[in-house]
C-alpha positions in Angstrom: -14.6 4.5 27.8 -15.8 8.1 27.8 -19.4 9.0 27.8 -22.7 6.9 28.6 -23.9 3.6 26.7 -27.2 4.2 25.1 -30.0 2.1 24.1 -28.7 1.5 20.5 -25.8 -0.5 21.8 -27.7 -3.8 22.8 -30.1 -3.1 19.9 -27.3 -3.1 17.5 -25.5 -6.0 18.9 -28.5 -8.4 19.4 -30.0 -7.2 16.2 -27.1 -8.4 14.2 -28.3 -12.1 14.5 -31.5 -11.6 12.8 -29.7 -9.3 10.1 -27.2 -12.1 9.4 -30.1 -14.5 9.0 -31.7 -12.4 6.5 -28.3 -12.0 4.6 -28.3 -15.7 4.4 -31.7 -15.9 3.1 -31.4 -13.2 0.4 -27.8 -13.5 -0.7 -25.4 -16.4 -1.7 -23.9 -17.8 1.4 -20.4 -16.3 1.0 -21.7 -12.9 0.3 -23.9 -13.3 3.4 -20.7 -14.1 5.4 -18.9 -11.1 3.7 -21.7 -8.8 4.4 -22.0 -9.9 8.1 -18.3 -9.6 8.9 -17.5 -6.3 7.1 -20.7 -4.7 8.0 -20.4 -5.9 11.8 -17.0 -4.9 12.2 -17.3 -1.5 10.3 -20.4 -0.4 12.3 -21.2 -2.3 15.5 -20.3 -0.6 18.7 -17.0 -1.3 20.4 -17.9 -2.7 23.8 -17.2 -5.6 25.9 -19.8 -7.3 28.2 -18.4 -9.2 31.1 -20.5 -12.2 32.0 -19.7 -14.3 34.9 -18.4 -17.8 34.2 -18.5 -17.1 30.5 -15.9 -15.2 28.1 -16.3 -11.6 27.4 -19.0 -10.7 24.8 -17.9 -8.4 22.2 -18.8 -7.5 18.4 -16.2 -10.1 17.3 -18.2 -12.8 19.1 -21.6 -11.3 18.0 -20.4 -11.4 14.4 -18.8 -15.0 14.5 -21.9 -16.5 16.5 -24.3 -14.9 14.0 -22.7 -16.4 11.0 -22.3 -19.7 12.8 -26.1 -19.5 13.6 -26.7 -18.7 9.9 -24.6 -21.5 8.8 -26.3 -24.1 11.2 -29.8 -23.0 10.3 -29.6 -22.2 6.4 -26.4 -24.0 5.1 -26.0 -27.0 7.3 -24.5 -29.1 4.3 -21.5 -27.0 4.3 -20.6 -27.5 7.9 -21.0 -31.3 7.6 -18.8 -31.5 4.6 -15.9 -29.7 6.2 -12.9 -31.8 6.8 -10.0 -30.3 9.0 -6.5 -30.5 7.7 -3.0 -30.0 8.8 -3.2 -26.3 8.4 -5.6 -26.1 11.1 -3.3 -27.5 13.8 -1.8 -24.1 14.8 -5.1 -22.4 15.0 -6.3 -25.4 17.4 -3.3 -24.8 19.5 -4.1 -21.0 19.7 -7.7 -21.7 20.8 -6.7 -24.5 23.4 -3.4 -23.4 24.8 -5.2 -21.5 27.5 -6.3 -24.7 29.0 -2.7 -25.8 29.5 -2.0 -22.2 30.9 -4.7 -22.4 33.5 -3.9 -25.9 34.6 -0.1 -25.3 34.9 -0.8 -22.1 36.7 -3.4 -23.8 39.2 -6.2 -21.7 38.1 -8.2 -24.9 37.4 -10.0 -26.5 34.4 -13.2 -24.0 34.5 -10.9 -21.1 34.1 -9.0 -22.7 31.2 -12.2 -23.8 29.4 -13.6 -20.2 29.7 -10.5 -18.7 28.3 -10.4 -21.4 25.5 -13.9 -20.5 24.6 -13.1 -16.8 24.4 -10.0 -17.6 22.2 -12.3 -19.9 19.8 -14.7 -16.8 19.6 -11.7 -14.4 19.0 -9.7 -16.4 16.6 -11.0 -20.0 15.8 -14.6 -19.2 14.5 -13.4 -16.5 12.0 -10.6 -18.7 10.8 -13.2 -21.6 10.5 -15.6 -19.4 8.5 -12.9 -18.3 6.3 -12.1 -22.0 5.7 -15.8 -22.8 5.0 -16.7 -19.9 2.6 -13.7 -18.5 0.7 -12.5 -21.7 -0.8 -12.1 -20.7 -4.5 -10.7 -17.9 -6.4 -14.0 -16.4 -7.2 -15.1 -16.3 -3.6 -11.6 -14.9 -2.5 -11.9 -12.3 -5.4 -15.3 -11.1 -3.9 -13.8 -10.9 -0.4 -10.9 -8.6 -1.8 -13.6 -6.4 -3.7 -15.6 -6.3 -0.5 -12.6 -5.0 1.5 -11.9 -2.3 -1.2 -15.6 -1.3 -1.1 -15.5 -1.3 2.6 -12.7 1.2 2.4 -14.7 3.3 -0.1 -17.7 3.4 2.4 -15.4 4.4 5.2 -13.6 7.1 3.4 -16.3 9.8 3.8 -16.7 8.9 7.5 -12.9 9.2 8.0 -13.0 12.6 6.3 -15.7 13.7 8.6 -13.7 12.8 11.5 -10.6 14.3 10.3 -12.3 17.7 9.9 -14.7 17.3 13.1 -12.6 15.0 15.3 -13.6 11.4 16.3 -17.1 11.8 17.2 -19.3 9.2 15.2 -19.2 6.5 17.8 -20.0 8.9 20.5 -22.8 10.5 18.4 -24.5 7.1 17.5 -23.8 5.0 20.6 -23.2 7.6 23.4 -19.5 7.0 24.3 -15.8 7.1 23.0 -14.5 3.7 22.4 -10.9 4.8 23.2 -9.0 7.8 24.5 -9.7 10.9 22.4 -6.3 12.6 23.1 -4.4 9.6 21.4 -6.1 10.6 18.2 -4.8 14.2 17.9 -2.0 13.8 15.3 0.0 16.5 13.6 -2.2 19.4 14.3 -5.3 17.5 13.4 -7.3 14.3 14.0 -6.9 10.7 13.3 -10.4 8.9 12.8 -11.7 6.0 14.7 -15.1 5.7 13.1 -16.5 2.6 14.6 -13.5 0.7 15.4 -11.5 0.3 18.5 -8.7 2.6 17.6 -7.4 4.9 14.8 -4.5 2.5 14.3 -7.1 -0.2 13.3 -8.7 2.2 10.9 -5.5 3.1 9.5 -4.4 -0.5 8.6 -7.9 -1.3 7.2 -7.8 1.5 4.8 -4.1 0.5 3.8 -5.5 -3.0 3.2 -8.5 -1.7 1.2 -6.1 0.5 -1.0 -3.7 -2.4 -1.4 -6.6 -4.7 -2.4 -7.9 -2.1 -4.9 -4.4 -1.4 -6.5 -3.7 -5.1 -7.0 -6.9 -6.1 -8.2 -6.7 -3.4 -10.9 -3.0 -4.3 -11.7 -3.7 -7.9 -12.1 -6.9 -7.3 -14.2 -9.1 -8.9 -11.7 -11.3 -5.9 -11.7 -11.3 -2.9 -13.9 -14.4 -1.1 -13.2 -16.6 -0.7 -10.3 -20.0 1.1 -10.0 -19.4 2.0 -13.8 -16.3 3.9 -13.1 -12.6 2.9 -14.0 -11.2 1.3 -10.8 -8.1 3.6 -10.8 -10.6 6.7 -10.2 -11.6 5.1 -7.1 -8.1 3.6 -6.0 -6.3 7.2 -6.0 -8.9 8.8 -3.8 -8.7 6.0 -1.3 -4.9 6.2 -1.3 -5.2 10.0 -0.6 -7.6 9.2 2.2 -5.4 6.5 3.8 -2.6 9.1 3.8 -4.7 11.8 5.4 -5.4 9.4 8.4 -1.8 10.0 9.4 -1.2 6.6 10.7 2.4 6.4 10.1 2.8 2.5 10.6 0.0 1.7 8.3 1.0 3.9 5.6 4.7 2.3 5.5 3.2 -1.2 5.6 0.9 0.0 2.8 3.8 0.9 0.6 6.0 -2.0 1.7 3.1 -4.4 0.6 2.8 -2.6 -2.7 6.6 -2.8 -3.3 6.5 -6.5 -2.4 3.9 -7.6 -4.8 5.7 -5.6 -7.7 9.2 -7.3 -6.6 7.6 -10.7 -6.6 6.2 -10.1 -10.1 9.3 -8.7 -11.6 11.7 -11.1 -9.7 9.4 -14.0 -10.2 10.4 -15.1 -6.8 8.8 -15.3 -3.4 12.0 -14.0 -1.8 10.5 -10.7 -0.8 7.7 -12.4 1.0 10.0 -14.6 2.8 12.2 -11.8 3.7 9.4 -9.8 5.4 8.5 -12.8 7.4 12.1 -13.5 8.3 12.5 -9.9 9.5 9.4 -10.2 11.7 10.8 -13.4 13.3 14.3 -11.7 13.7 12.6 -8.8 15.4 10.9 -11.1 18.0 14.2 -13.0 18.6 16.0 -9.6 19.2 13.3 -8.4 21.6 13.0 -11.6 23.5 16.8 -12.0 23.7 17.9 -8.6 24.1 20.6 -8.7 21.5 19.9 -5.3 20.3 19.0 -3.0 23.2 16.0 -0.9 23.2 17.9 2.3 23.3 19.4 1.4 19.9 16.1 0.9 18.4 15.0 4.1 19.7 17.8 5.9 18.5 17.2 4.4 15.0 13.6 5.5 15.3 14.5 9.1 16.1 16.7 9.4 13.2 14.4 8.1 10.8 10.8 8.8 12.0 11.4 11.8 14.3 11.2 12.6 17.9 7.5 12.2 18.6 7.5 8.7 17.1 10.6 7.6 18.8 9.4 8.6 22.2 6.2 6.5 21.7 8.3 3.7 20.7 10.5 4.1 23.6 7.5 3.8 26.0 6.4 0.6 24.2 9.9 -0.9 24.3 10.5 0.0 27.9 7.2 -1.8 29.0 8.1 -4.6 26.7 11.5 -5.2 28.2 9.8 -5.4 31.7 7.1 -7.8 30.5 9.4 -10.0 28.6 11.5 -10.8 31.8 8.1 -11.4 33.6 6.8 -13.8 30.7 10.1 -15.9 30.5 9.5 -16.8 34.2 6.9 -19.0 32.8 8.2 -19.9 29.3 6.2 -22.6 28.0 2.6 -21.9 28.9 2.8 -18.4 30.2 1.0 -17.0 33.4 -2.5 -17.5 32.2 -5.1 -14.9 32.6 -6.3 -12.3 35.3 -3.3 -10.0 34.7 -0.9 -12.3 36.3 1.7 -11.6 33.4 1.8 -7.9 34.1 3.9 -6.1 36.8 2.5 -4.4 39.8 4.1 -2.3 42.4 4.1 -2.7 46.3 0.6 -1.2 46.4 -0.7 -3.6 43.7 -1.1 -1.0 41.1 -0.4 -2.3 37.6 2.5 -0.3 36.2 2.9 -1.7 32.7 1.2 -1.1 29.4 0.7 -3.8 26.8 0.6 -2.4 23.2 1.8 -5.2 21.3 0.0 -8.5 20.6 3.1 -10.7 20.8 4.0 -9.6 24.3 0.3 -10.2 25.4 0.3 -13.6 23.8 3.7 -14.9 25.3 2.9 -13.3 28.7 -0.5 -15.1 28.9 0.1 -18.2 27.0 3.9 -18.5 26.7 6.3 -19.5 23.9 3.9 -22.3 22.8 0.9 -20.0 22.4 3.1 -17.3 20.5 4.5 -20.0 18.2 1.1 -21.5 17.4 -0.3 -17.9 16.7 2.7 -17.0 14.4 2.2 -20.2 12.5 -1.5 -20.0 12.1 -1.1 -16.3 10.7 2.0 -16.8 8.4 1.8 -20.3 7.1 -1.2 -19.5 4.9 1.1 -16.9 3.2 4.5 -18.7 3.2 2.8 -21.9 1.9 0.9 -20.1 -0.9 3.9 -20.2 -3.5 3.6 -24.0 -3.4 -0.2 -23.9 -4.4 0.2 -20.9 -6.8 3.6 -20.2 -8.5 4.5 -16.6 -7.9 5.1 -16.3 -11.5 1.0 -16.0 -11.6 0.5 -13.7 -8.9 -0.5 -10.8 -11.3 -2.9 -12.8 -13.3 -6.6 -12.1 -13.1 -7.6 -15.5 -11.4 -4.9 -15.1 -8.6 -4.6 -11.4 -8.0 -6.7 -11.5 -4.8 -4.6 -14.4 -3.4 -1.4 -12.4 -4.0 -2.9 -9.3 -2.3 -4.2 -11.3 0.5 -0.9 -13.2 1.0 0.9 -9.9 1.7 -2.0 -8.1 3.6 -2.1 -11.0 5.9 1.7 -10.8 6.4 1.6 -7.2 7.1 -1.0 -7.5 9.6 1.0 -10.1 11.4 3.9 -7.4 11.3 1.7 -4.7 12.6 0.8 -6.7 15.5 4.6 -6.8 16.5 3.9 -3.2 17.8 0.1 -3.2 18.2 -2.7 -5.6 19.3 -5.4 -4.7 16.7 -7.2 -8.0 16.2 -9.6 -7.7 13.2 -11.6 -10.9 12.4 -11.8 -9.8 8.6 -8.1 -10.6 8.4 -8.8 -14.1 9.9 -11.3 -14.7 7.2 -8.3 -14.3 4.8 -6.0 -16.4 6.7 -8.8 -19.2 6.8 -9.5 -18.8 3.0 -5.6 -18.9 2.1 -5.4 -21.8 4.5 -7.9 -23.9 2.3 -5.7 -24.0 -0.5 -3.1 -25.8 1.5 -5.3 -28.9 2.2 -5.3 -30.2 -1.5 -3.0 -30.2 -4.6 -1.5 -27.0 -6.3 -4.4 -25.0 -8.0 -2.1 -23.5 -10.8 1.2 -24.8 -12.1 4.0 -22.8 -13.6 2.1 -22.7 -17.2 -0.9 -21.3 -15.6 -2.9 -24.5 -16.2 -5.4 -25.5 -13.5 -4.1 -28.8 -12.1 -7.7 -30.2 -11.2 -7.7 -33.6 -12.8 -11.3 -33.8 -13.3 -11.5 -30.7 -15.5 -12.4 -31.5 -19.0 -11.1 -27.9 -20.0 -8.4 -26.8 -17.4 -8.9 -23.2 -16.3 -9.7 -20.9 -13.3 -13.3 -21.7 -13.6 -12.7 -25.4 -13.2 -10.3 -24.8 -10.3 -13.3 -22.7 -8.7 -15.5 -25.8 -8.9 -12.7 -28.3 -7.6 -14.0 -30.7 -4.9 -10.7 -30.2 -3.2 -11.5 -26.4 -2.6 -15.2 -26.7 -2.0 
């Protein structure tokens, strides 16, 4: 952190609670949730307050707790009607696996409880809120539109930082949220705006572009603000390219290609192939079947020397941390940096960039498997609920875009650790459709037996899906 925290930081964080309550009073509940999550994540300060005996307090916790407060005060019936399903089991394991990690590492139940509460705030509450509020095709469509509009709102701010350097967070809140020097790229700057890192901004803009492109292609949305949607998609695409986040750009084009391949092949094979490659990568990294040197050489040949050097640093640290993690394979080492490697003076000599290596180190194979199941199952099970033959229809365009975006975010976390609660809203929303019968069959007919005239509007009202 560079600079000094100013008075706007606590005002913004604590002010988000009354702001969210106002959203609930003025807007339909799902739109209040959408505005709270997107607005909070895009503009609240990136800071973490350490509180004794309590989990860290950051903007993810603020947003999730503010929405939970709004639901408890102004939408209690929705909470009372919620019934968990089998799809929630992996997320429950994600949230409460730290209890086992603490106990098996003799850190005590209090430590385990604190860590579990942190995981609930980080992962569990956004997932639950997605399960509560994005339960039909129309609310998911509005979530997709909201993400696209969020990208449009961020575009001029990104352009400003590309030209003037990443300064907005410093100018508003008094400090840089991450190292400035990591955001000098290819003779220019990579924007951070109000997110943790430029990589997070890059993936968010890629997801917004992908959402807009598929909403247009599927016919879910043709115009916005009185303009043809393509007149907004192409500038957003250009801005995503200008951010110069190579990984996000590659994932964006992979996502677009995947959606088109699914449509024209009428098969979910491209989606399953991406998931399989991600799991294969984890297997390779954990077992050392392919050496880090070979992976670096491949990166050097395809992405250039600069990116290969960055990858080499990541992989070297991962190699050391994997050996350390597998000393406690089931529940990991627990918290307090015990999964990291220190020299004889006690200095930490490792860098953790990837979410998977953090997860397996702290929570073991059980915690990593639970997280992968929680993030991948909503996508991999979606073809059972909505036939891939229908992924380009207006009613299901948002489903298709989100299935791929969620998978791409999971893949991105194989090399990064950019946790964004907006993607967890998506995961929870898609997960809702695995708790009942299929919504659309291969003919495009709604399968809600209570619908007198089957169609997407009847599915939106289905009691199974809220």
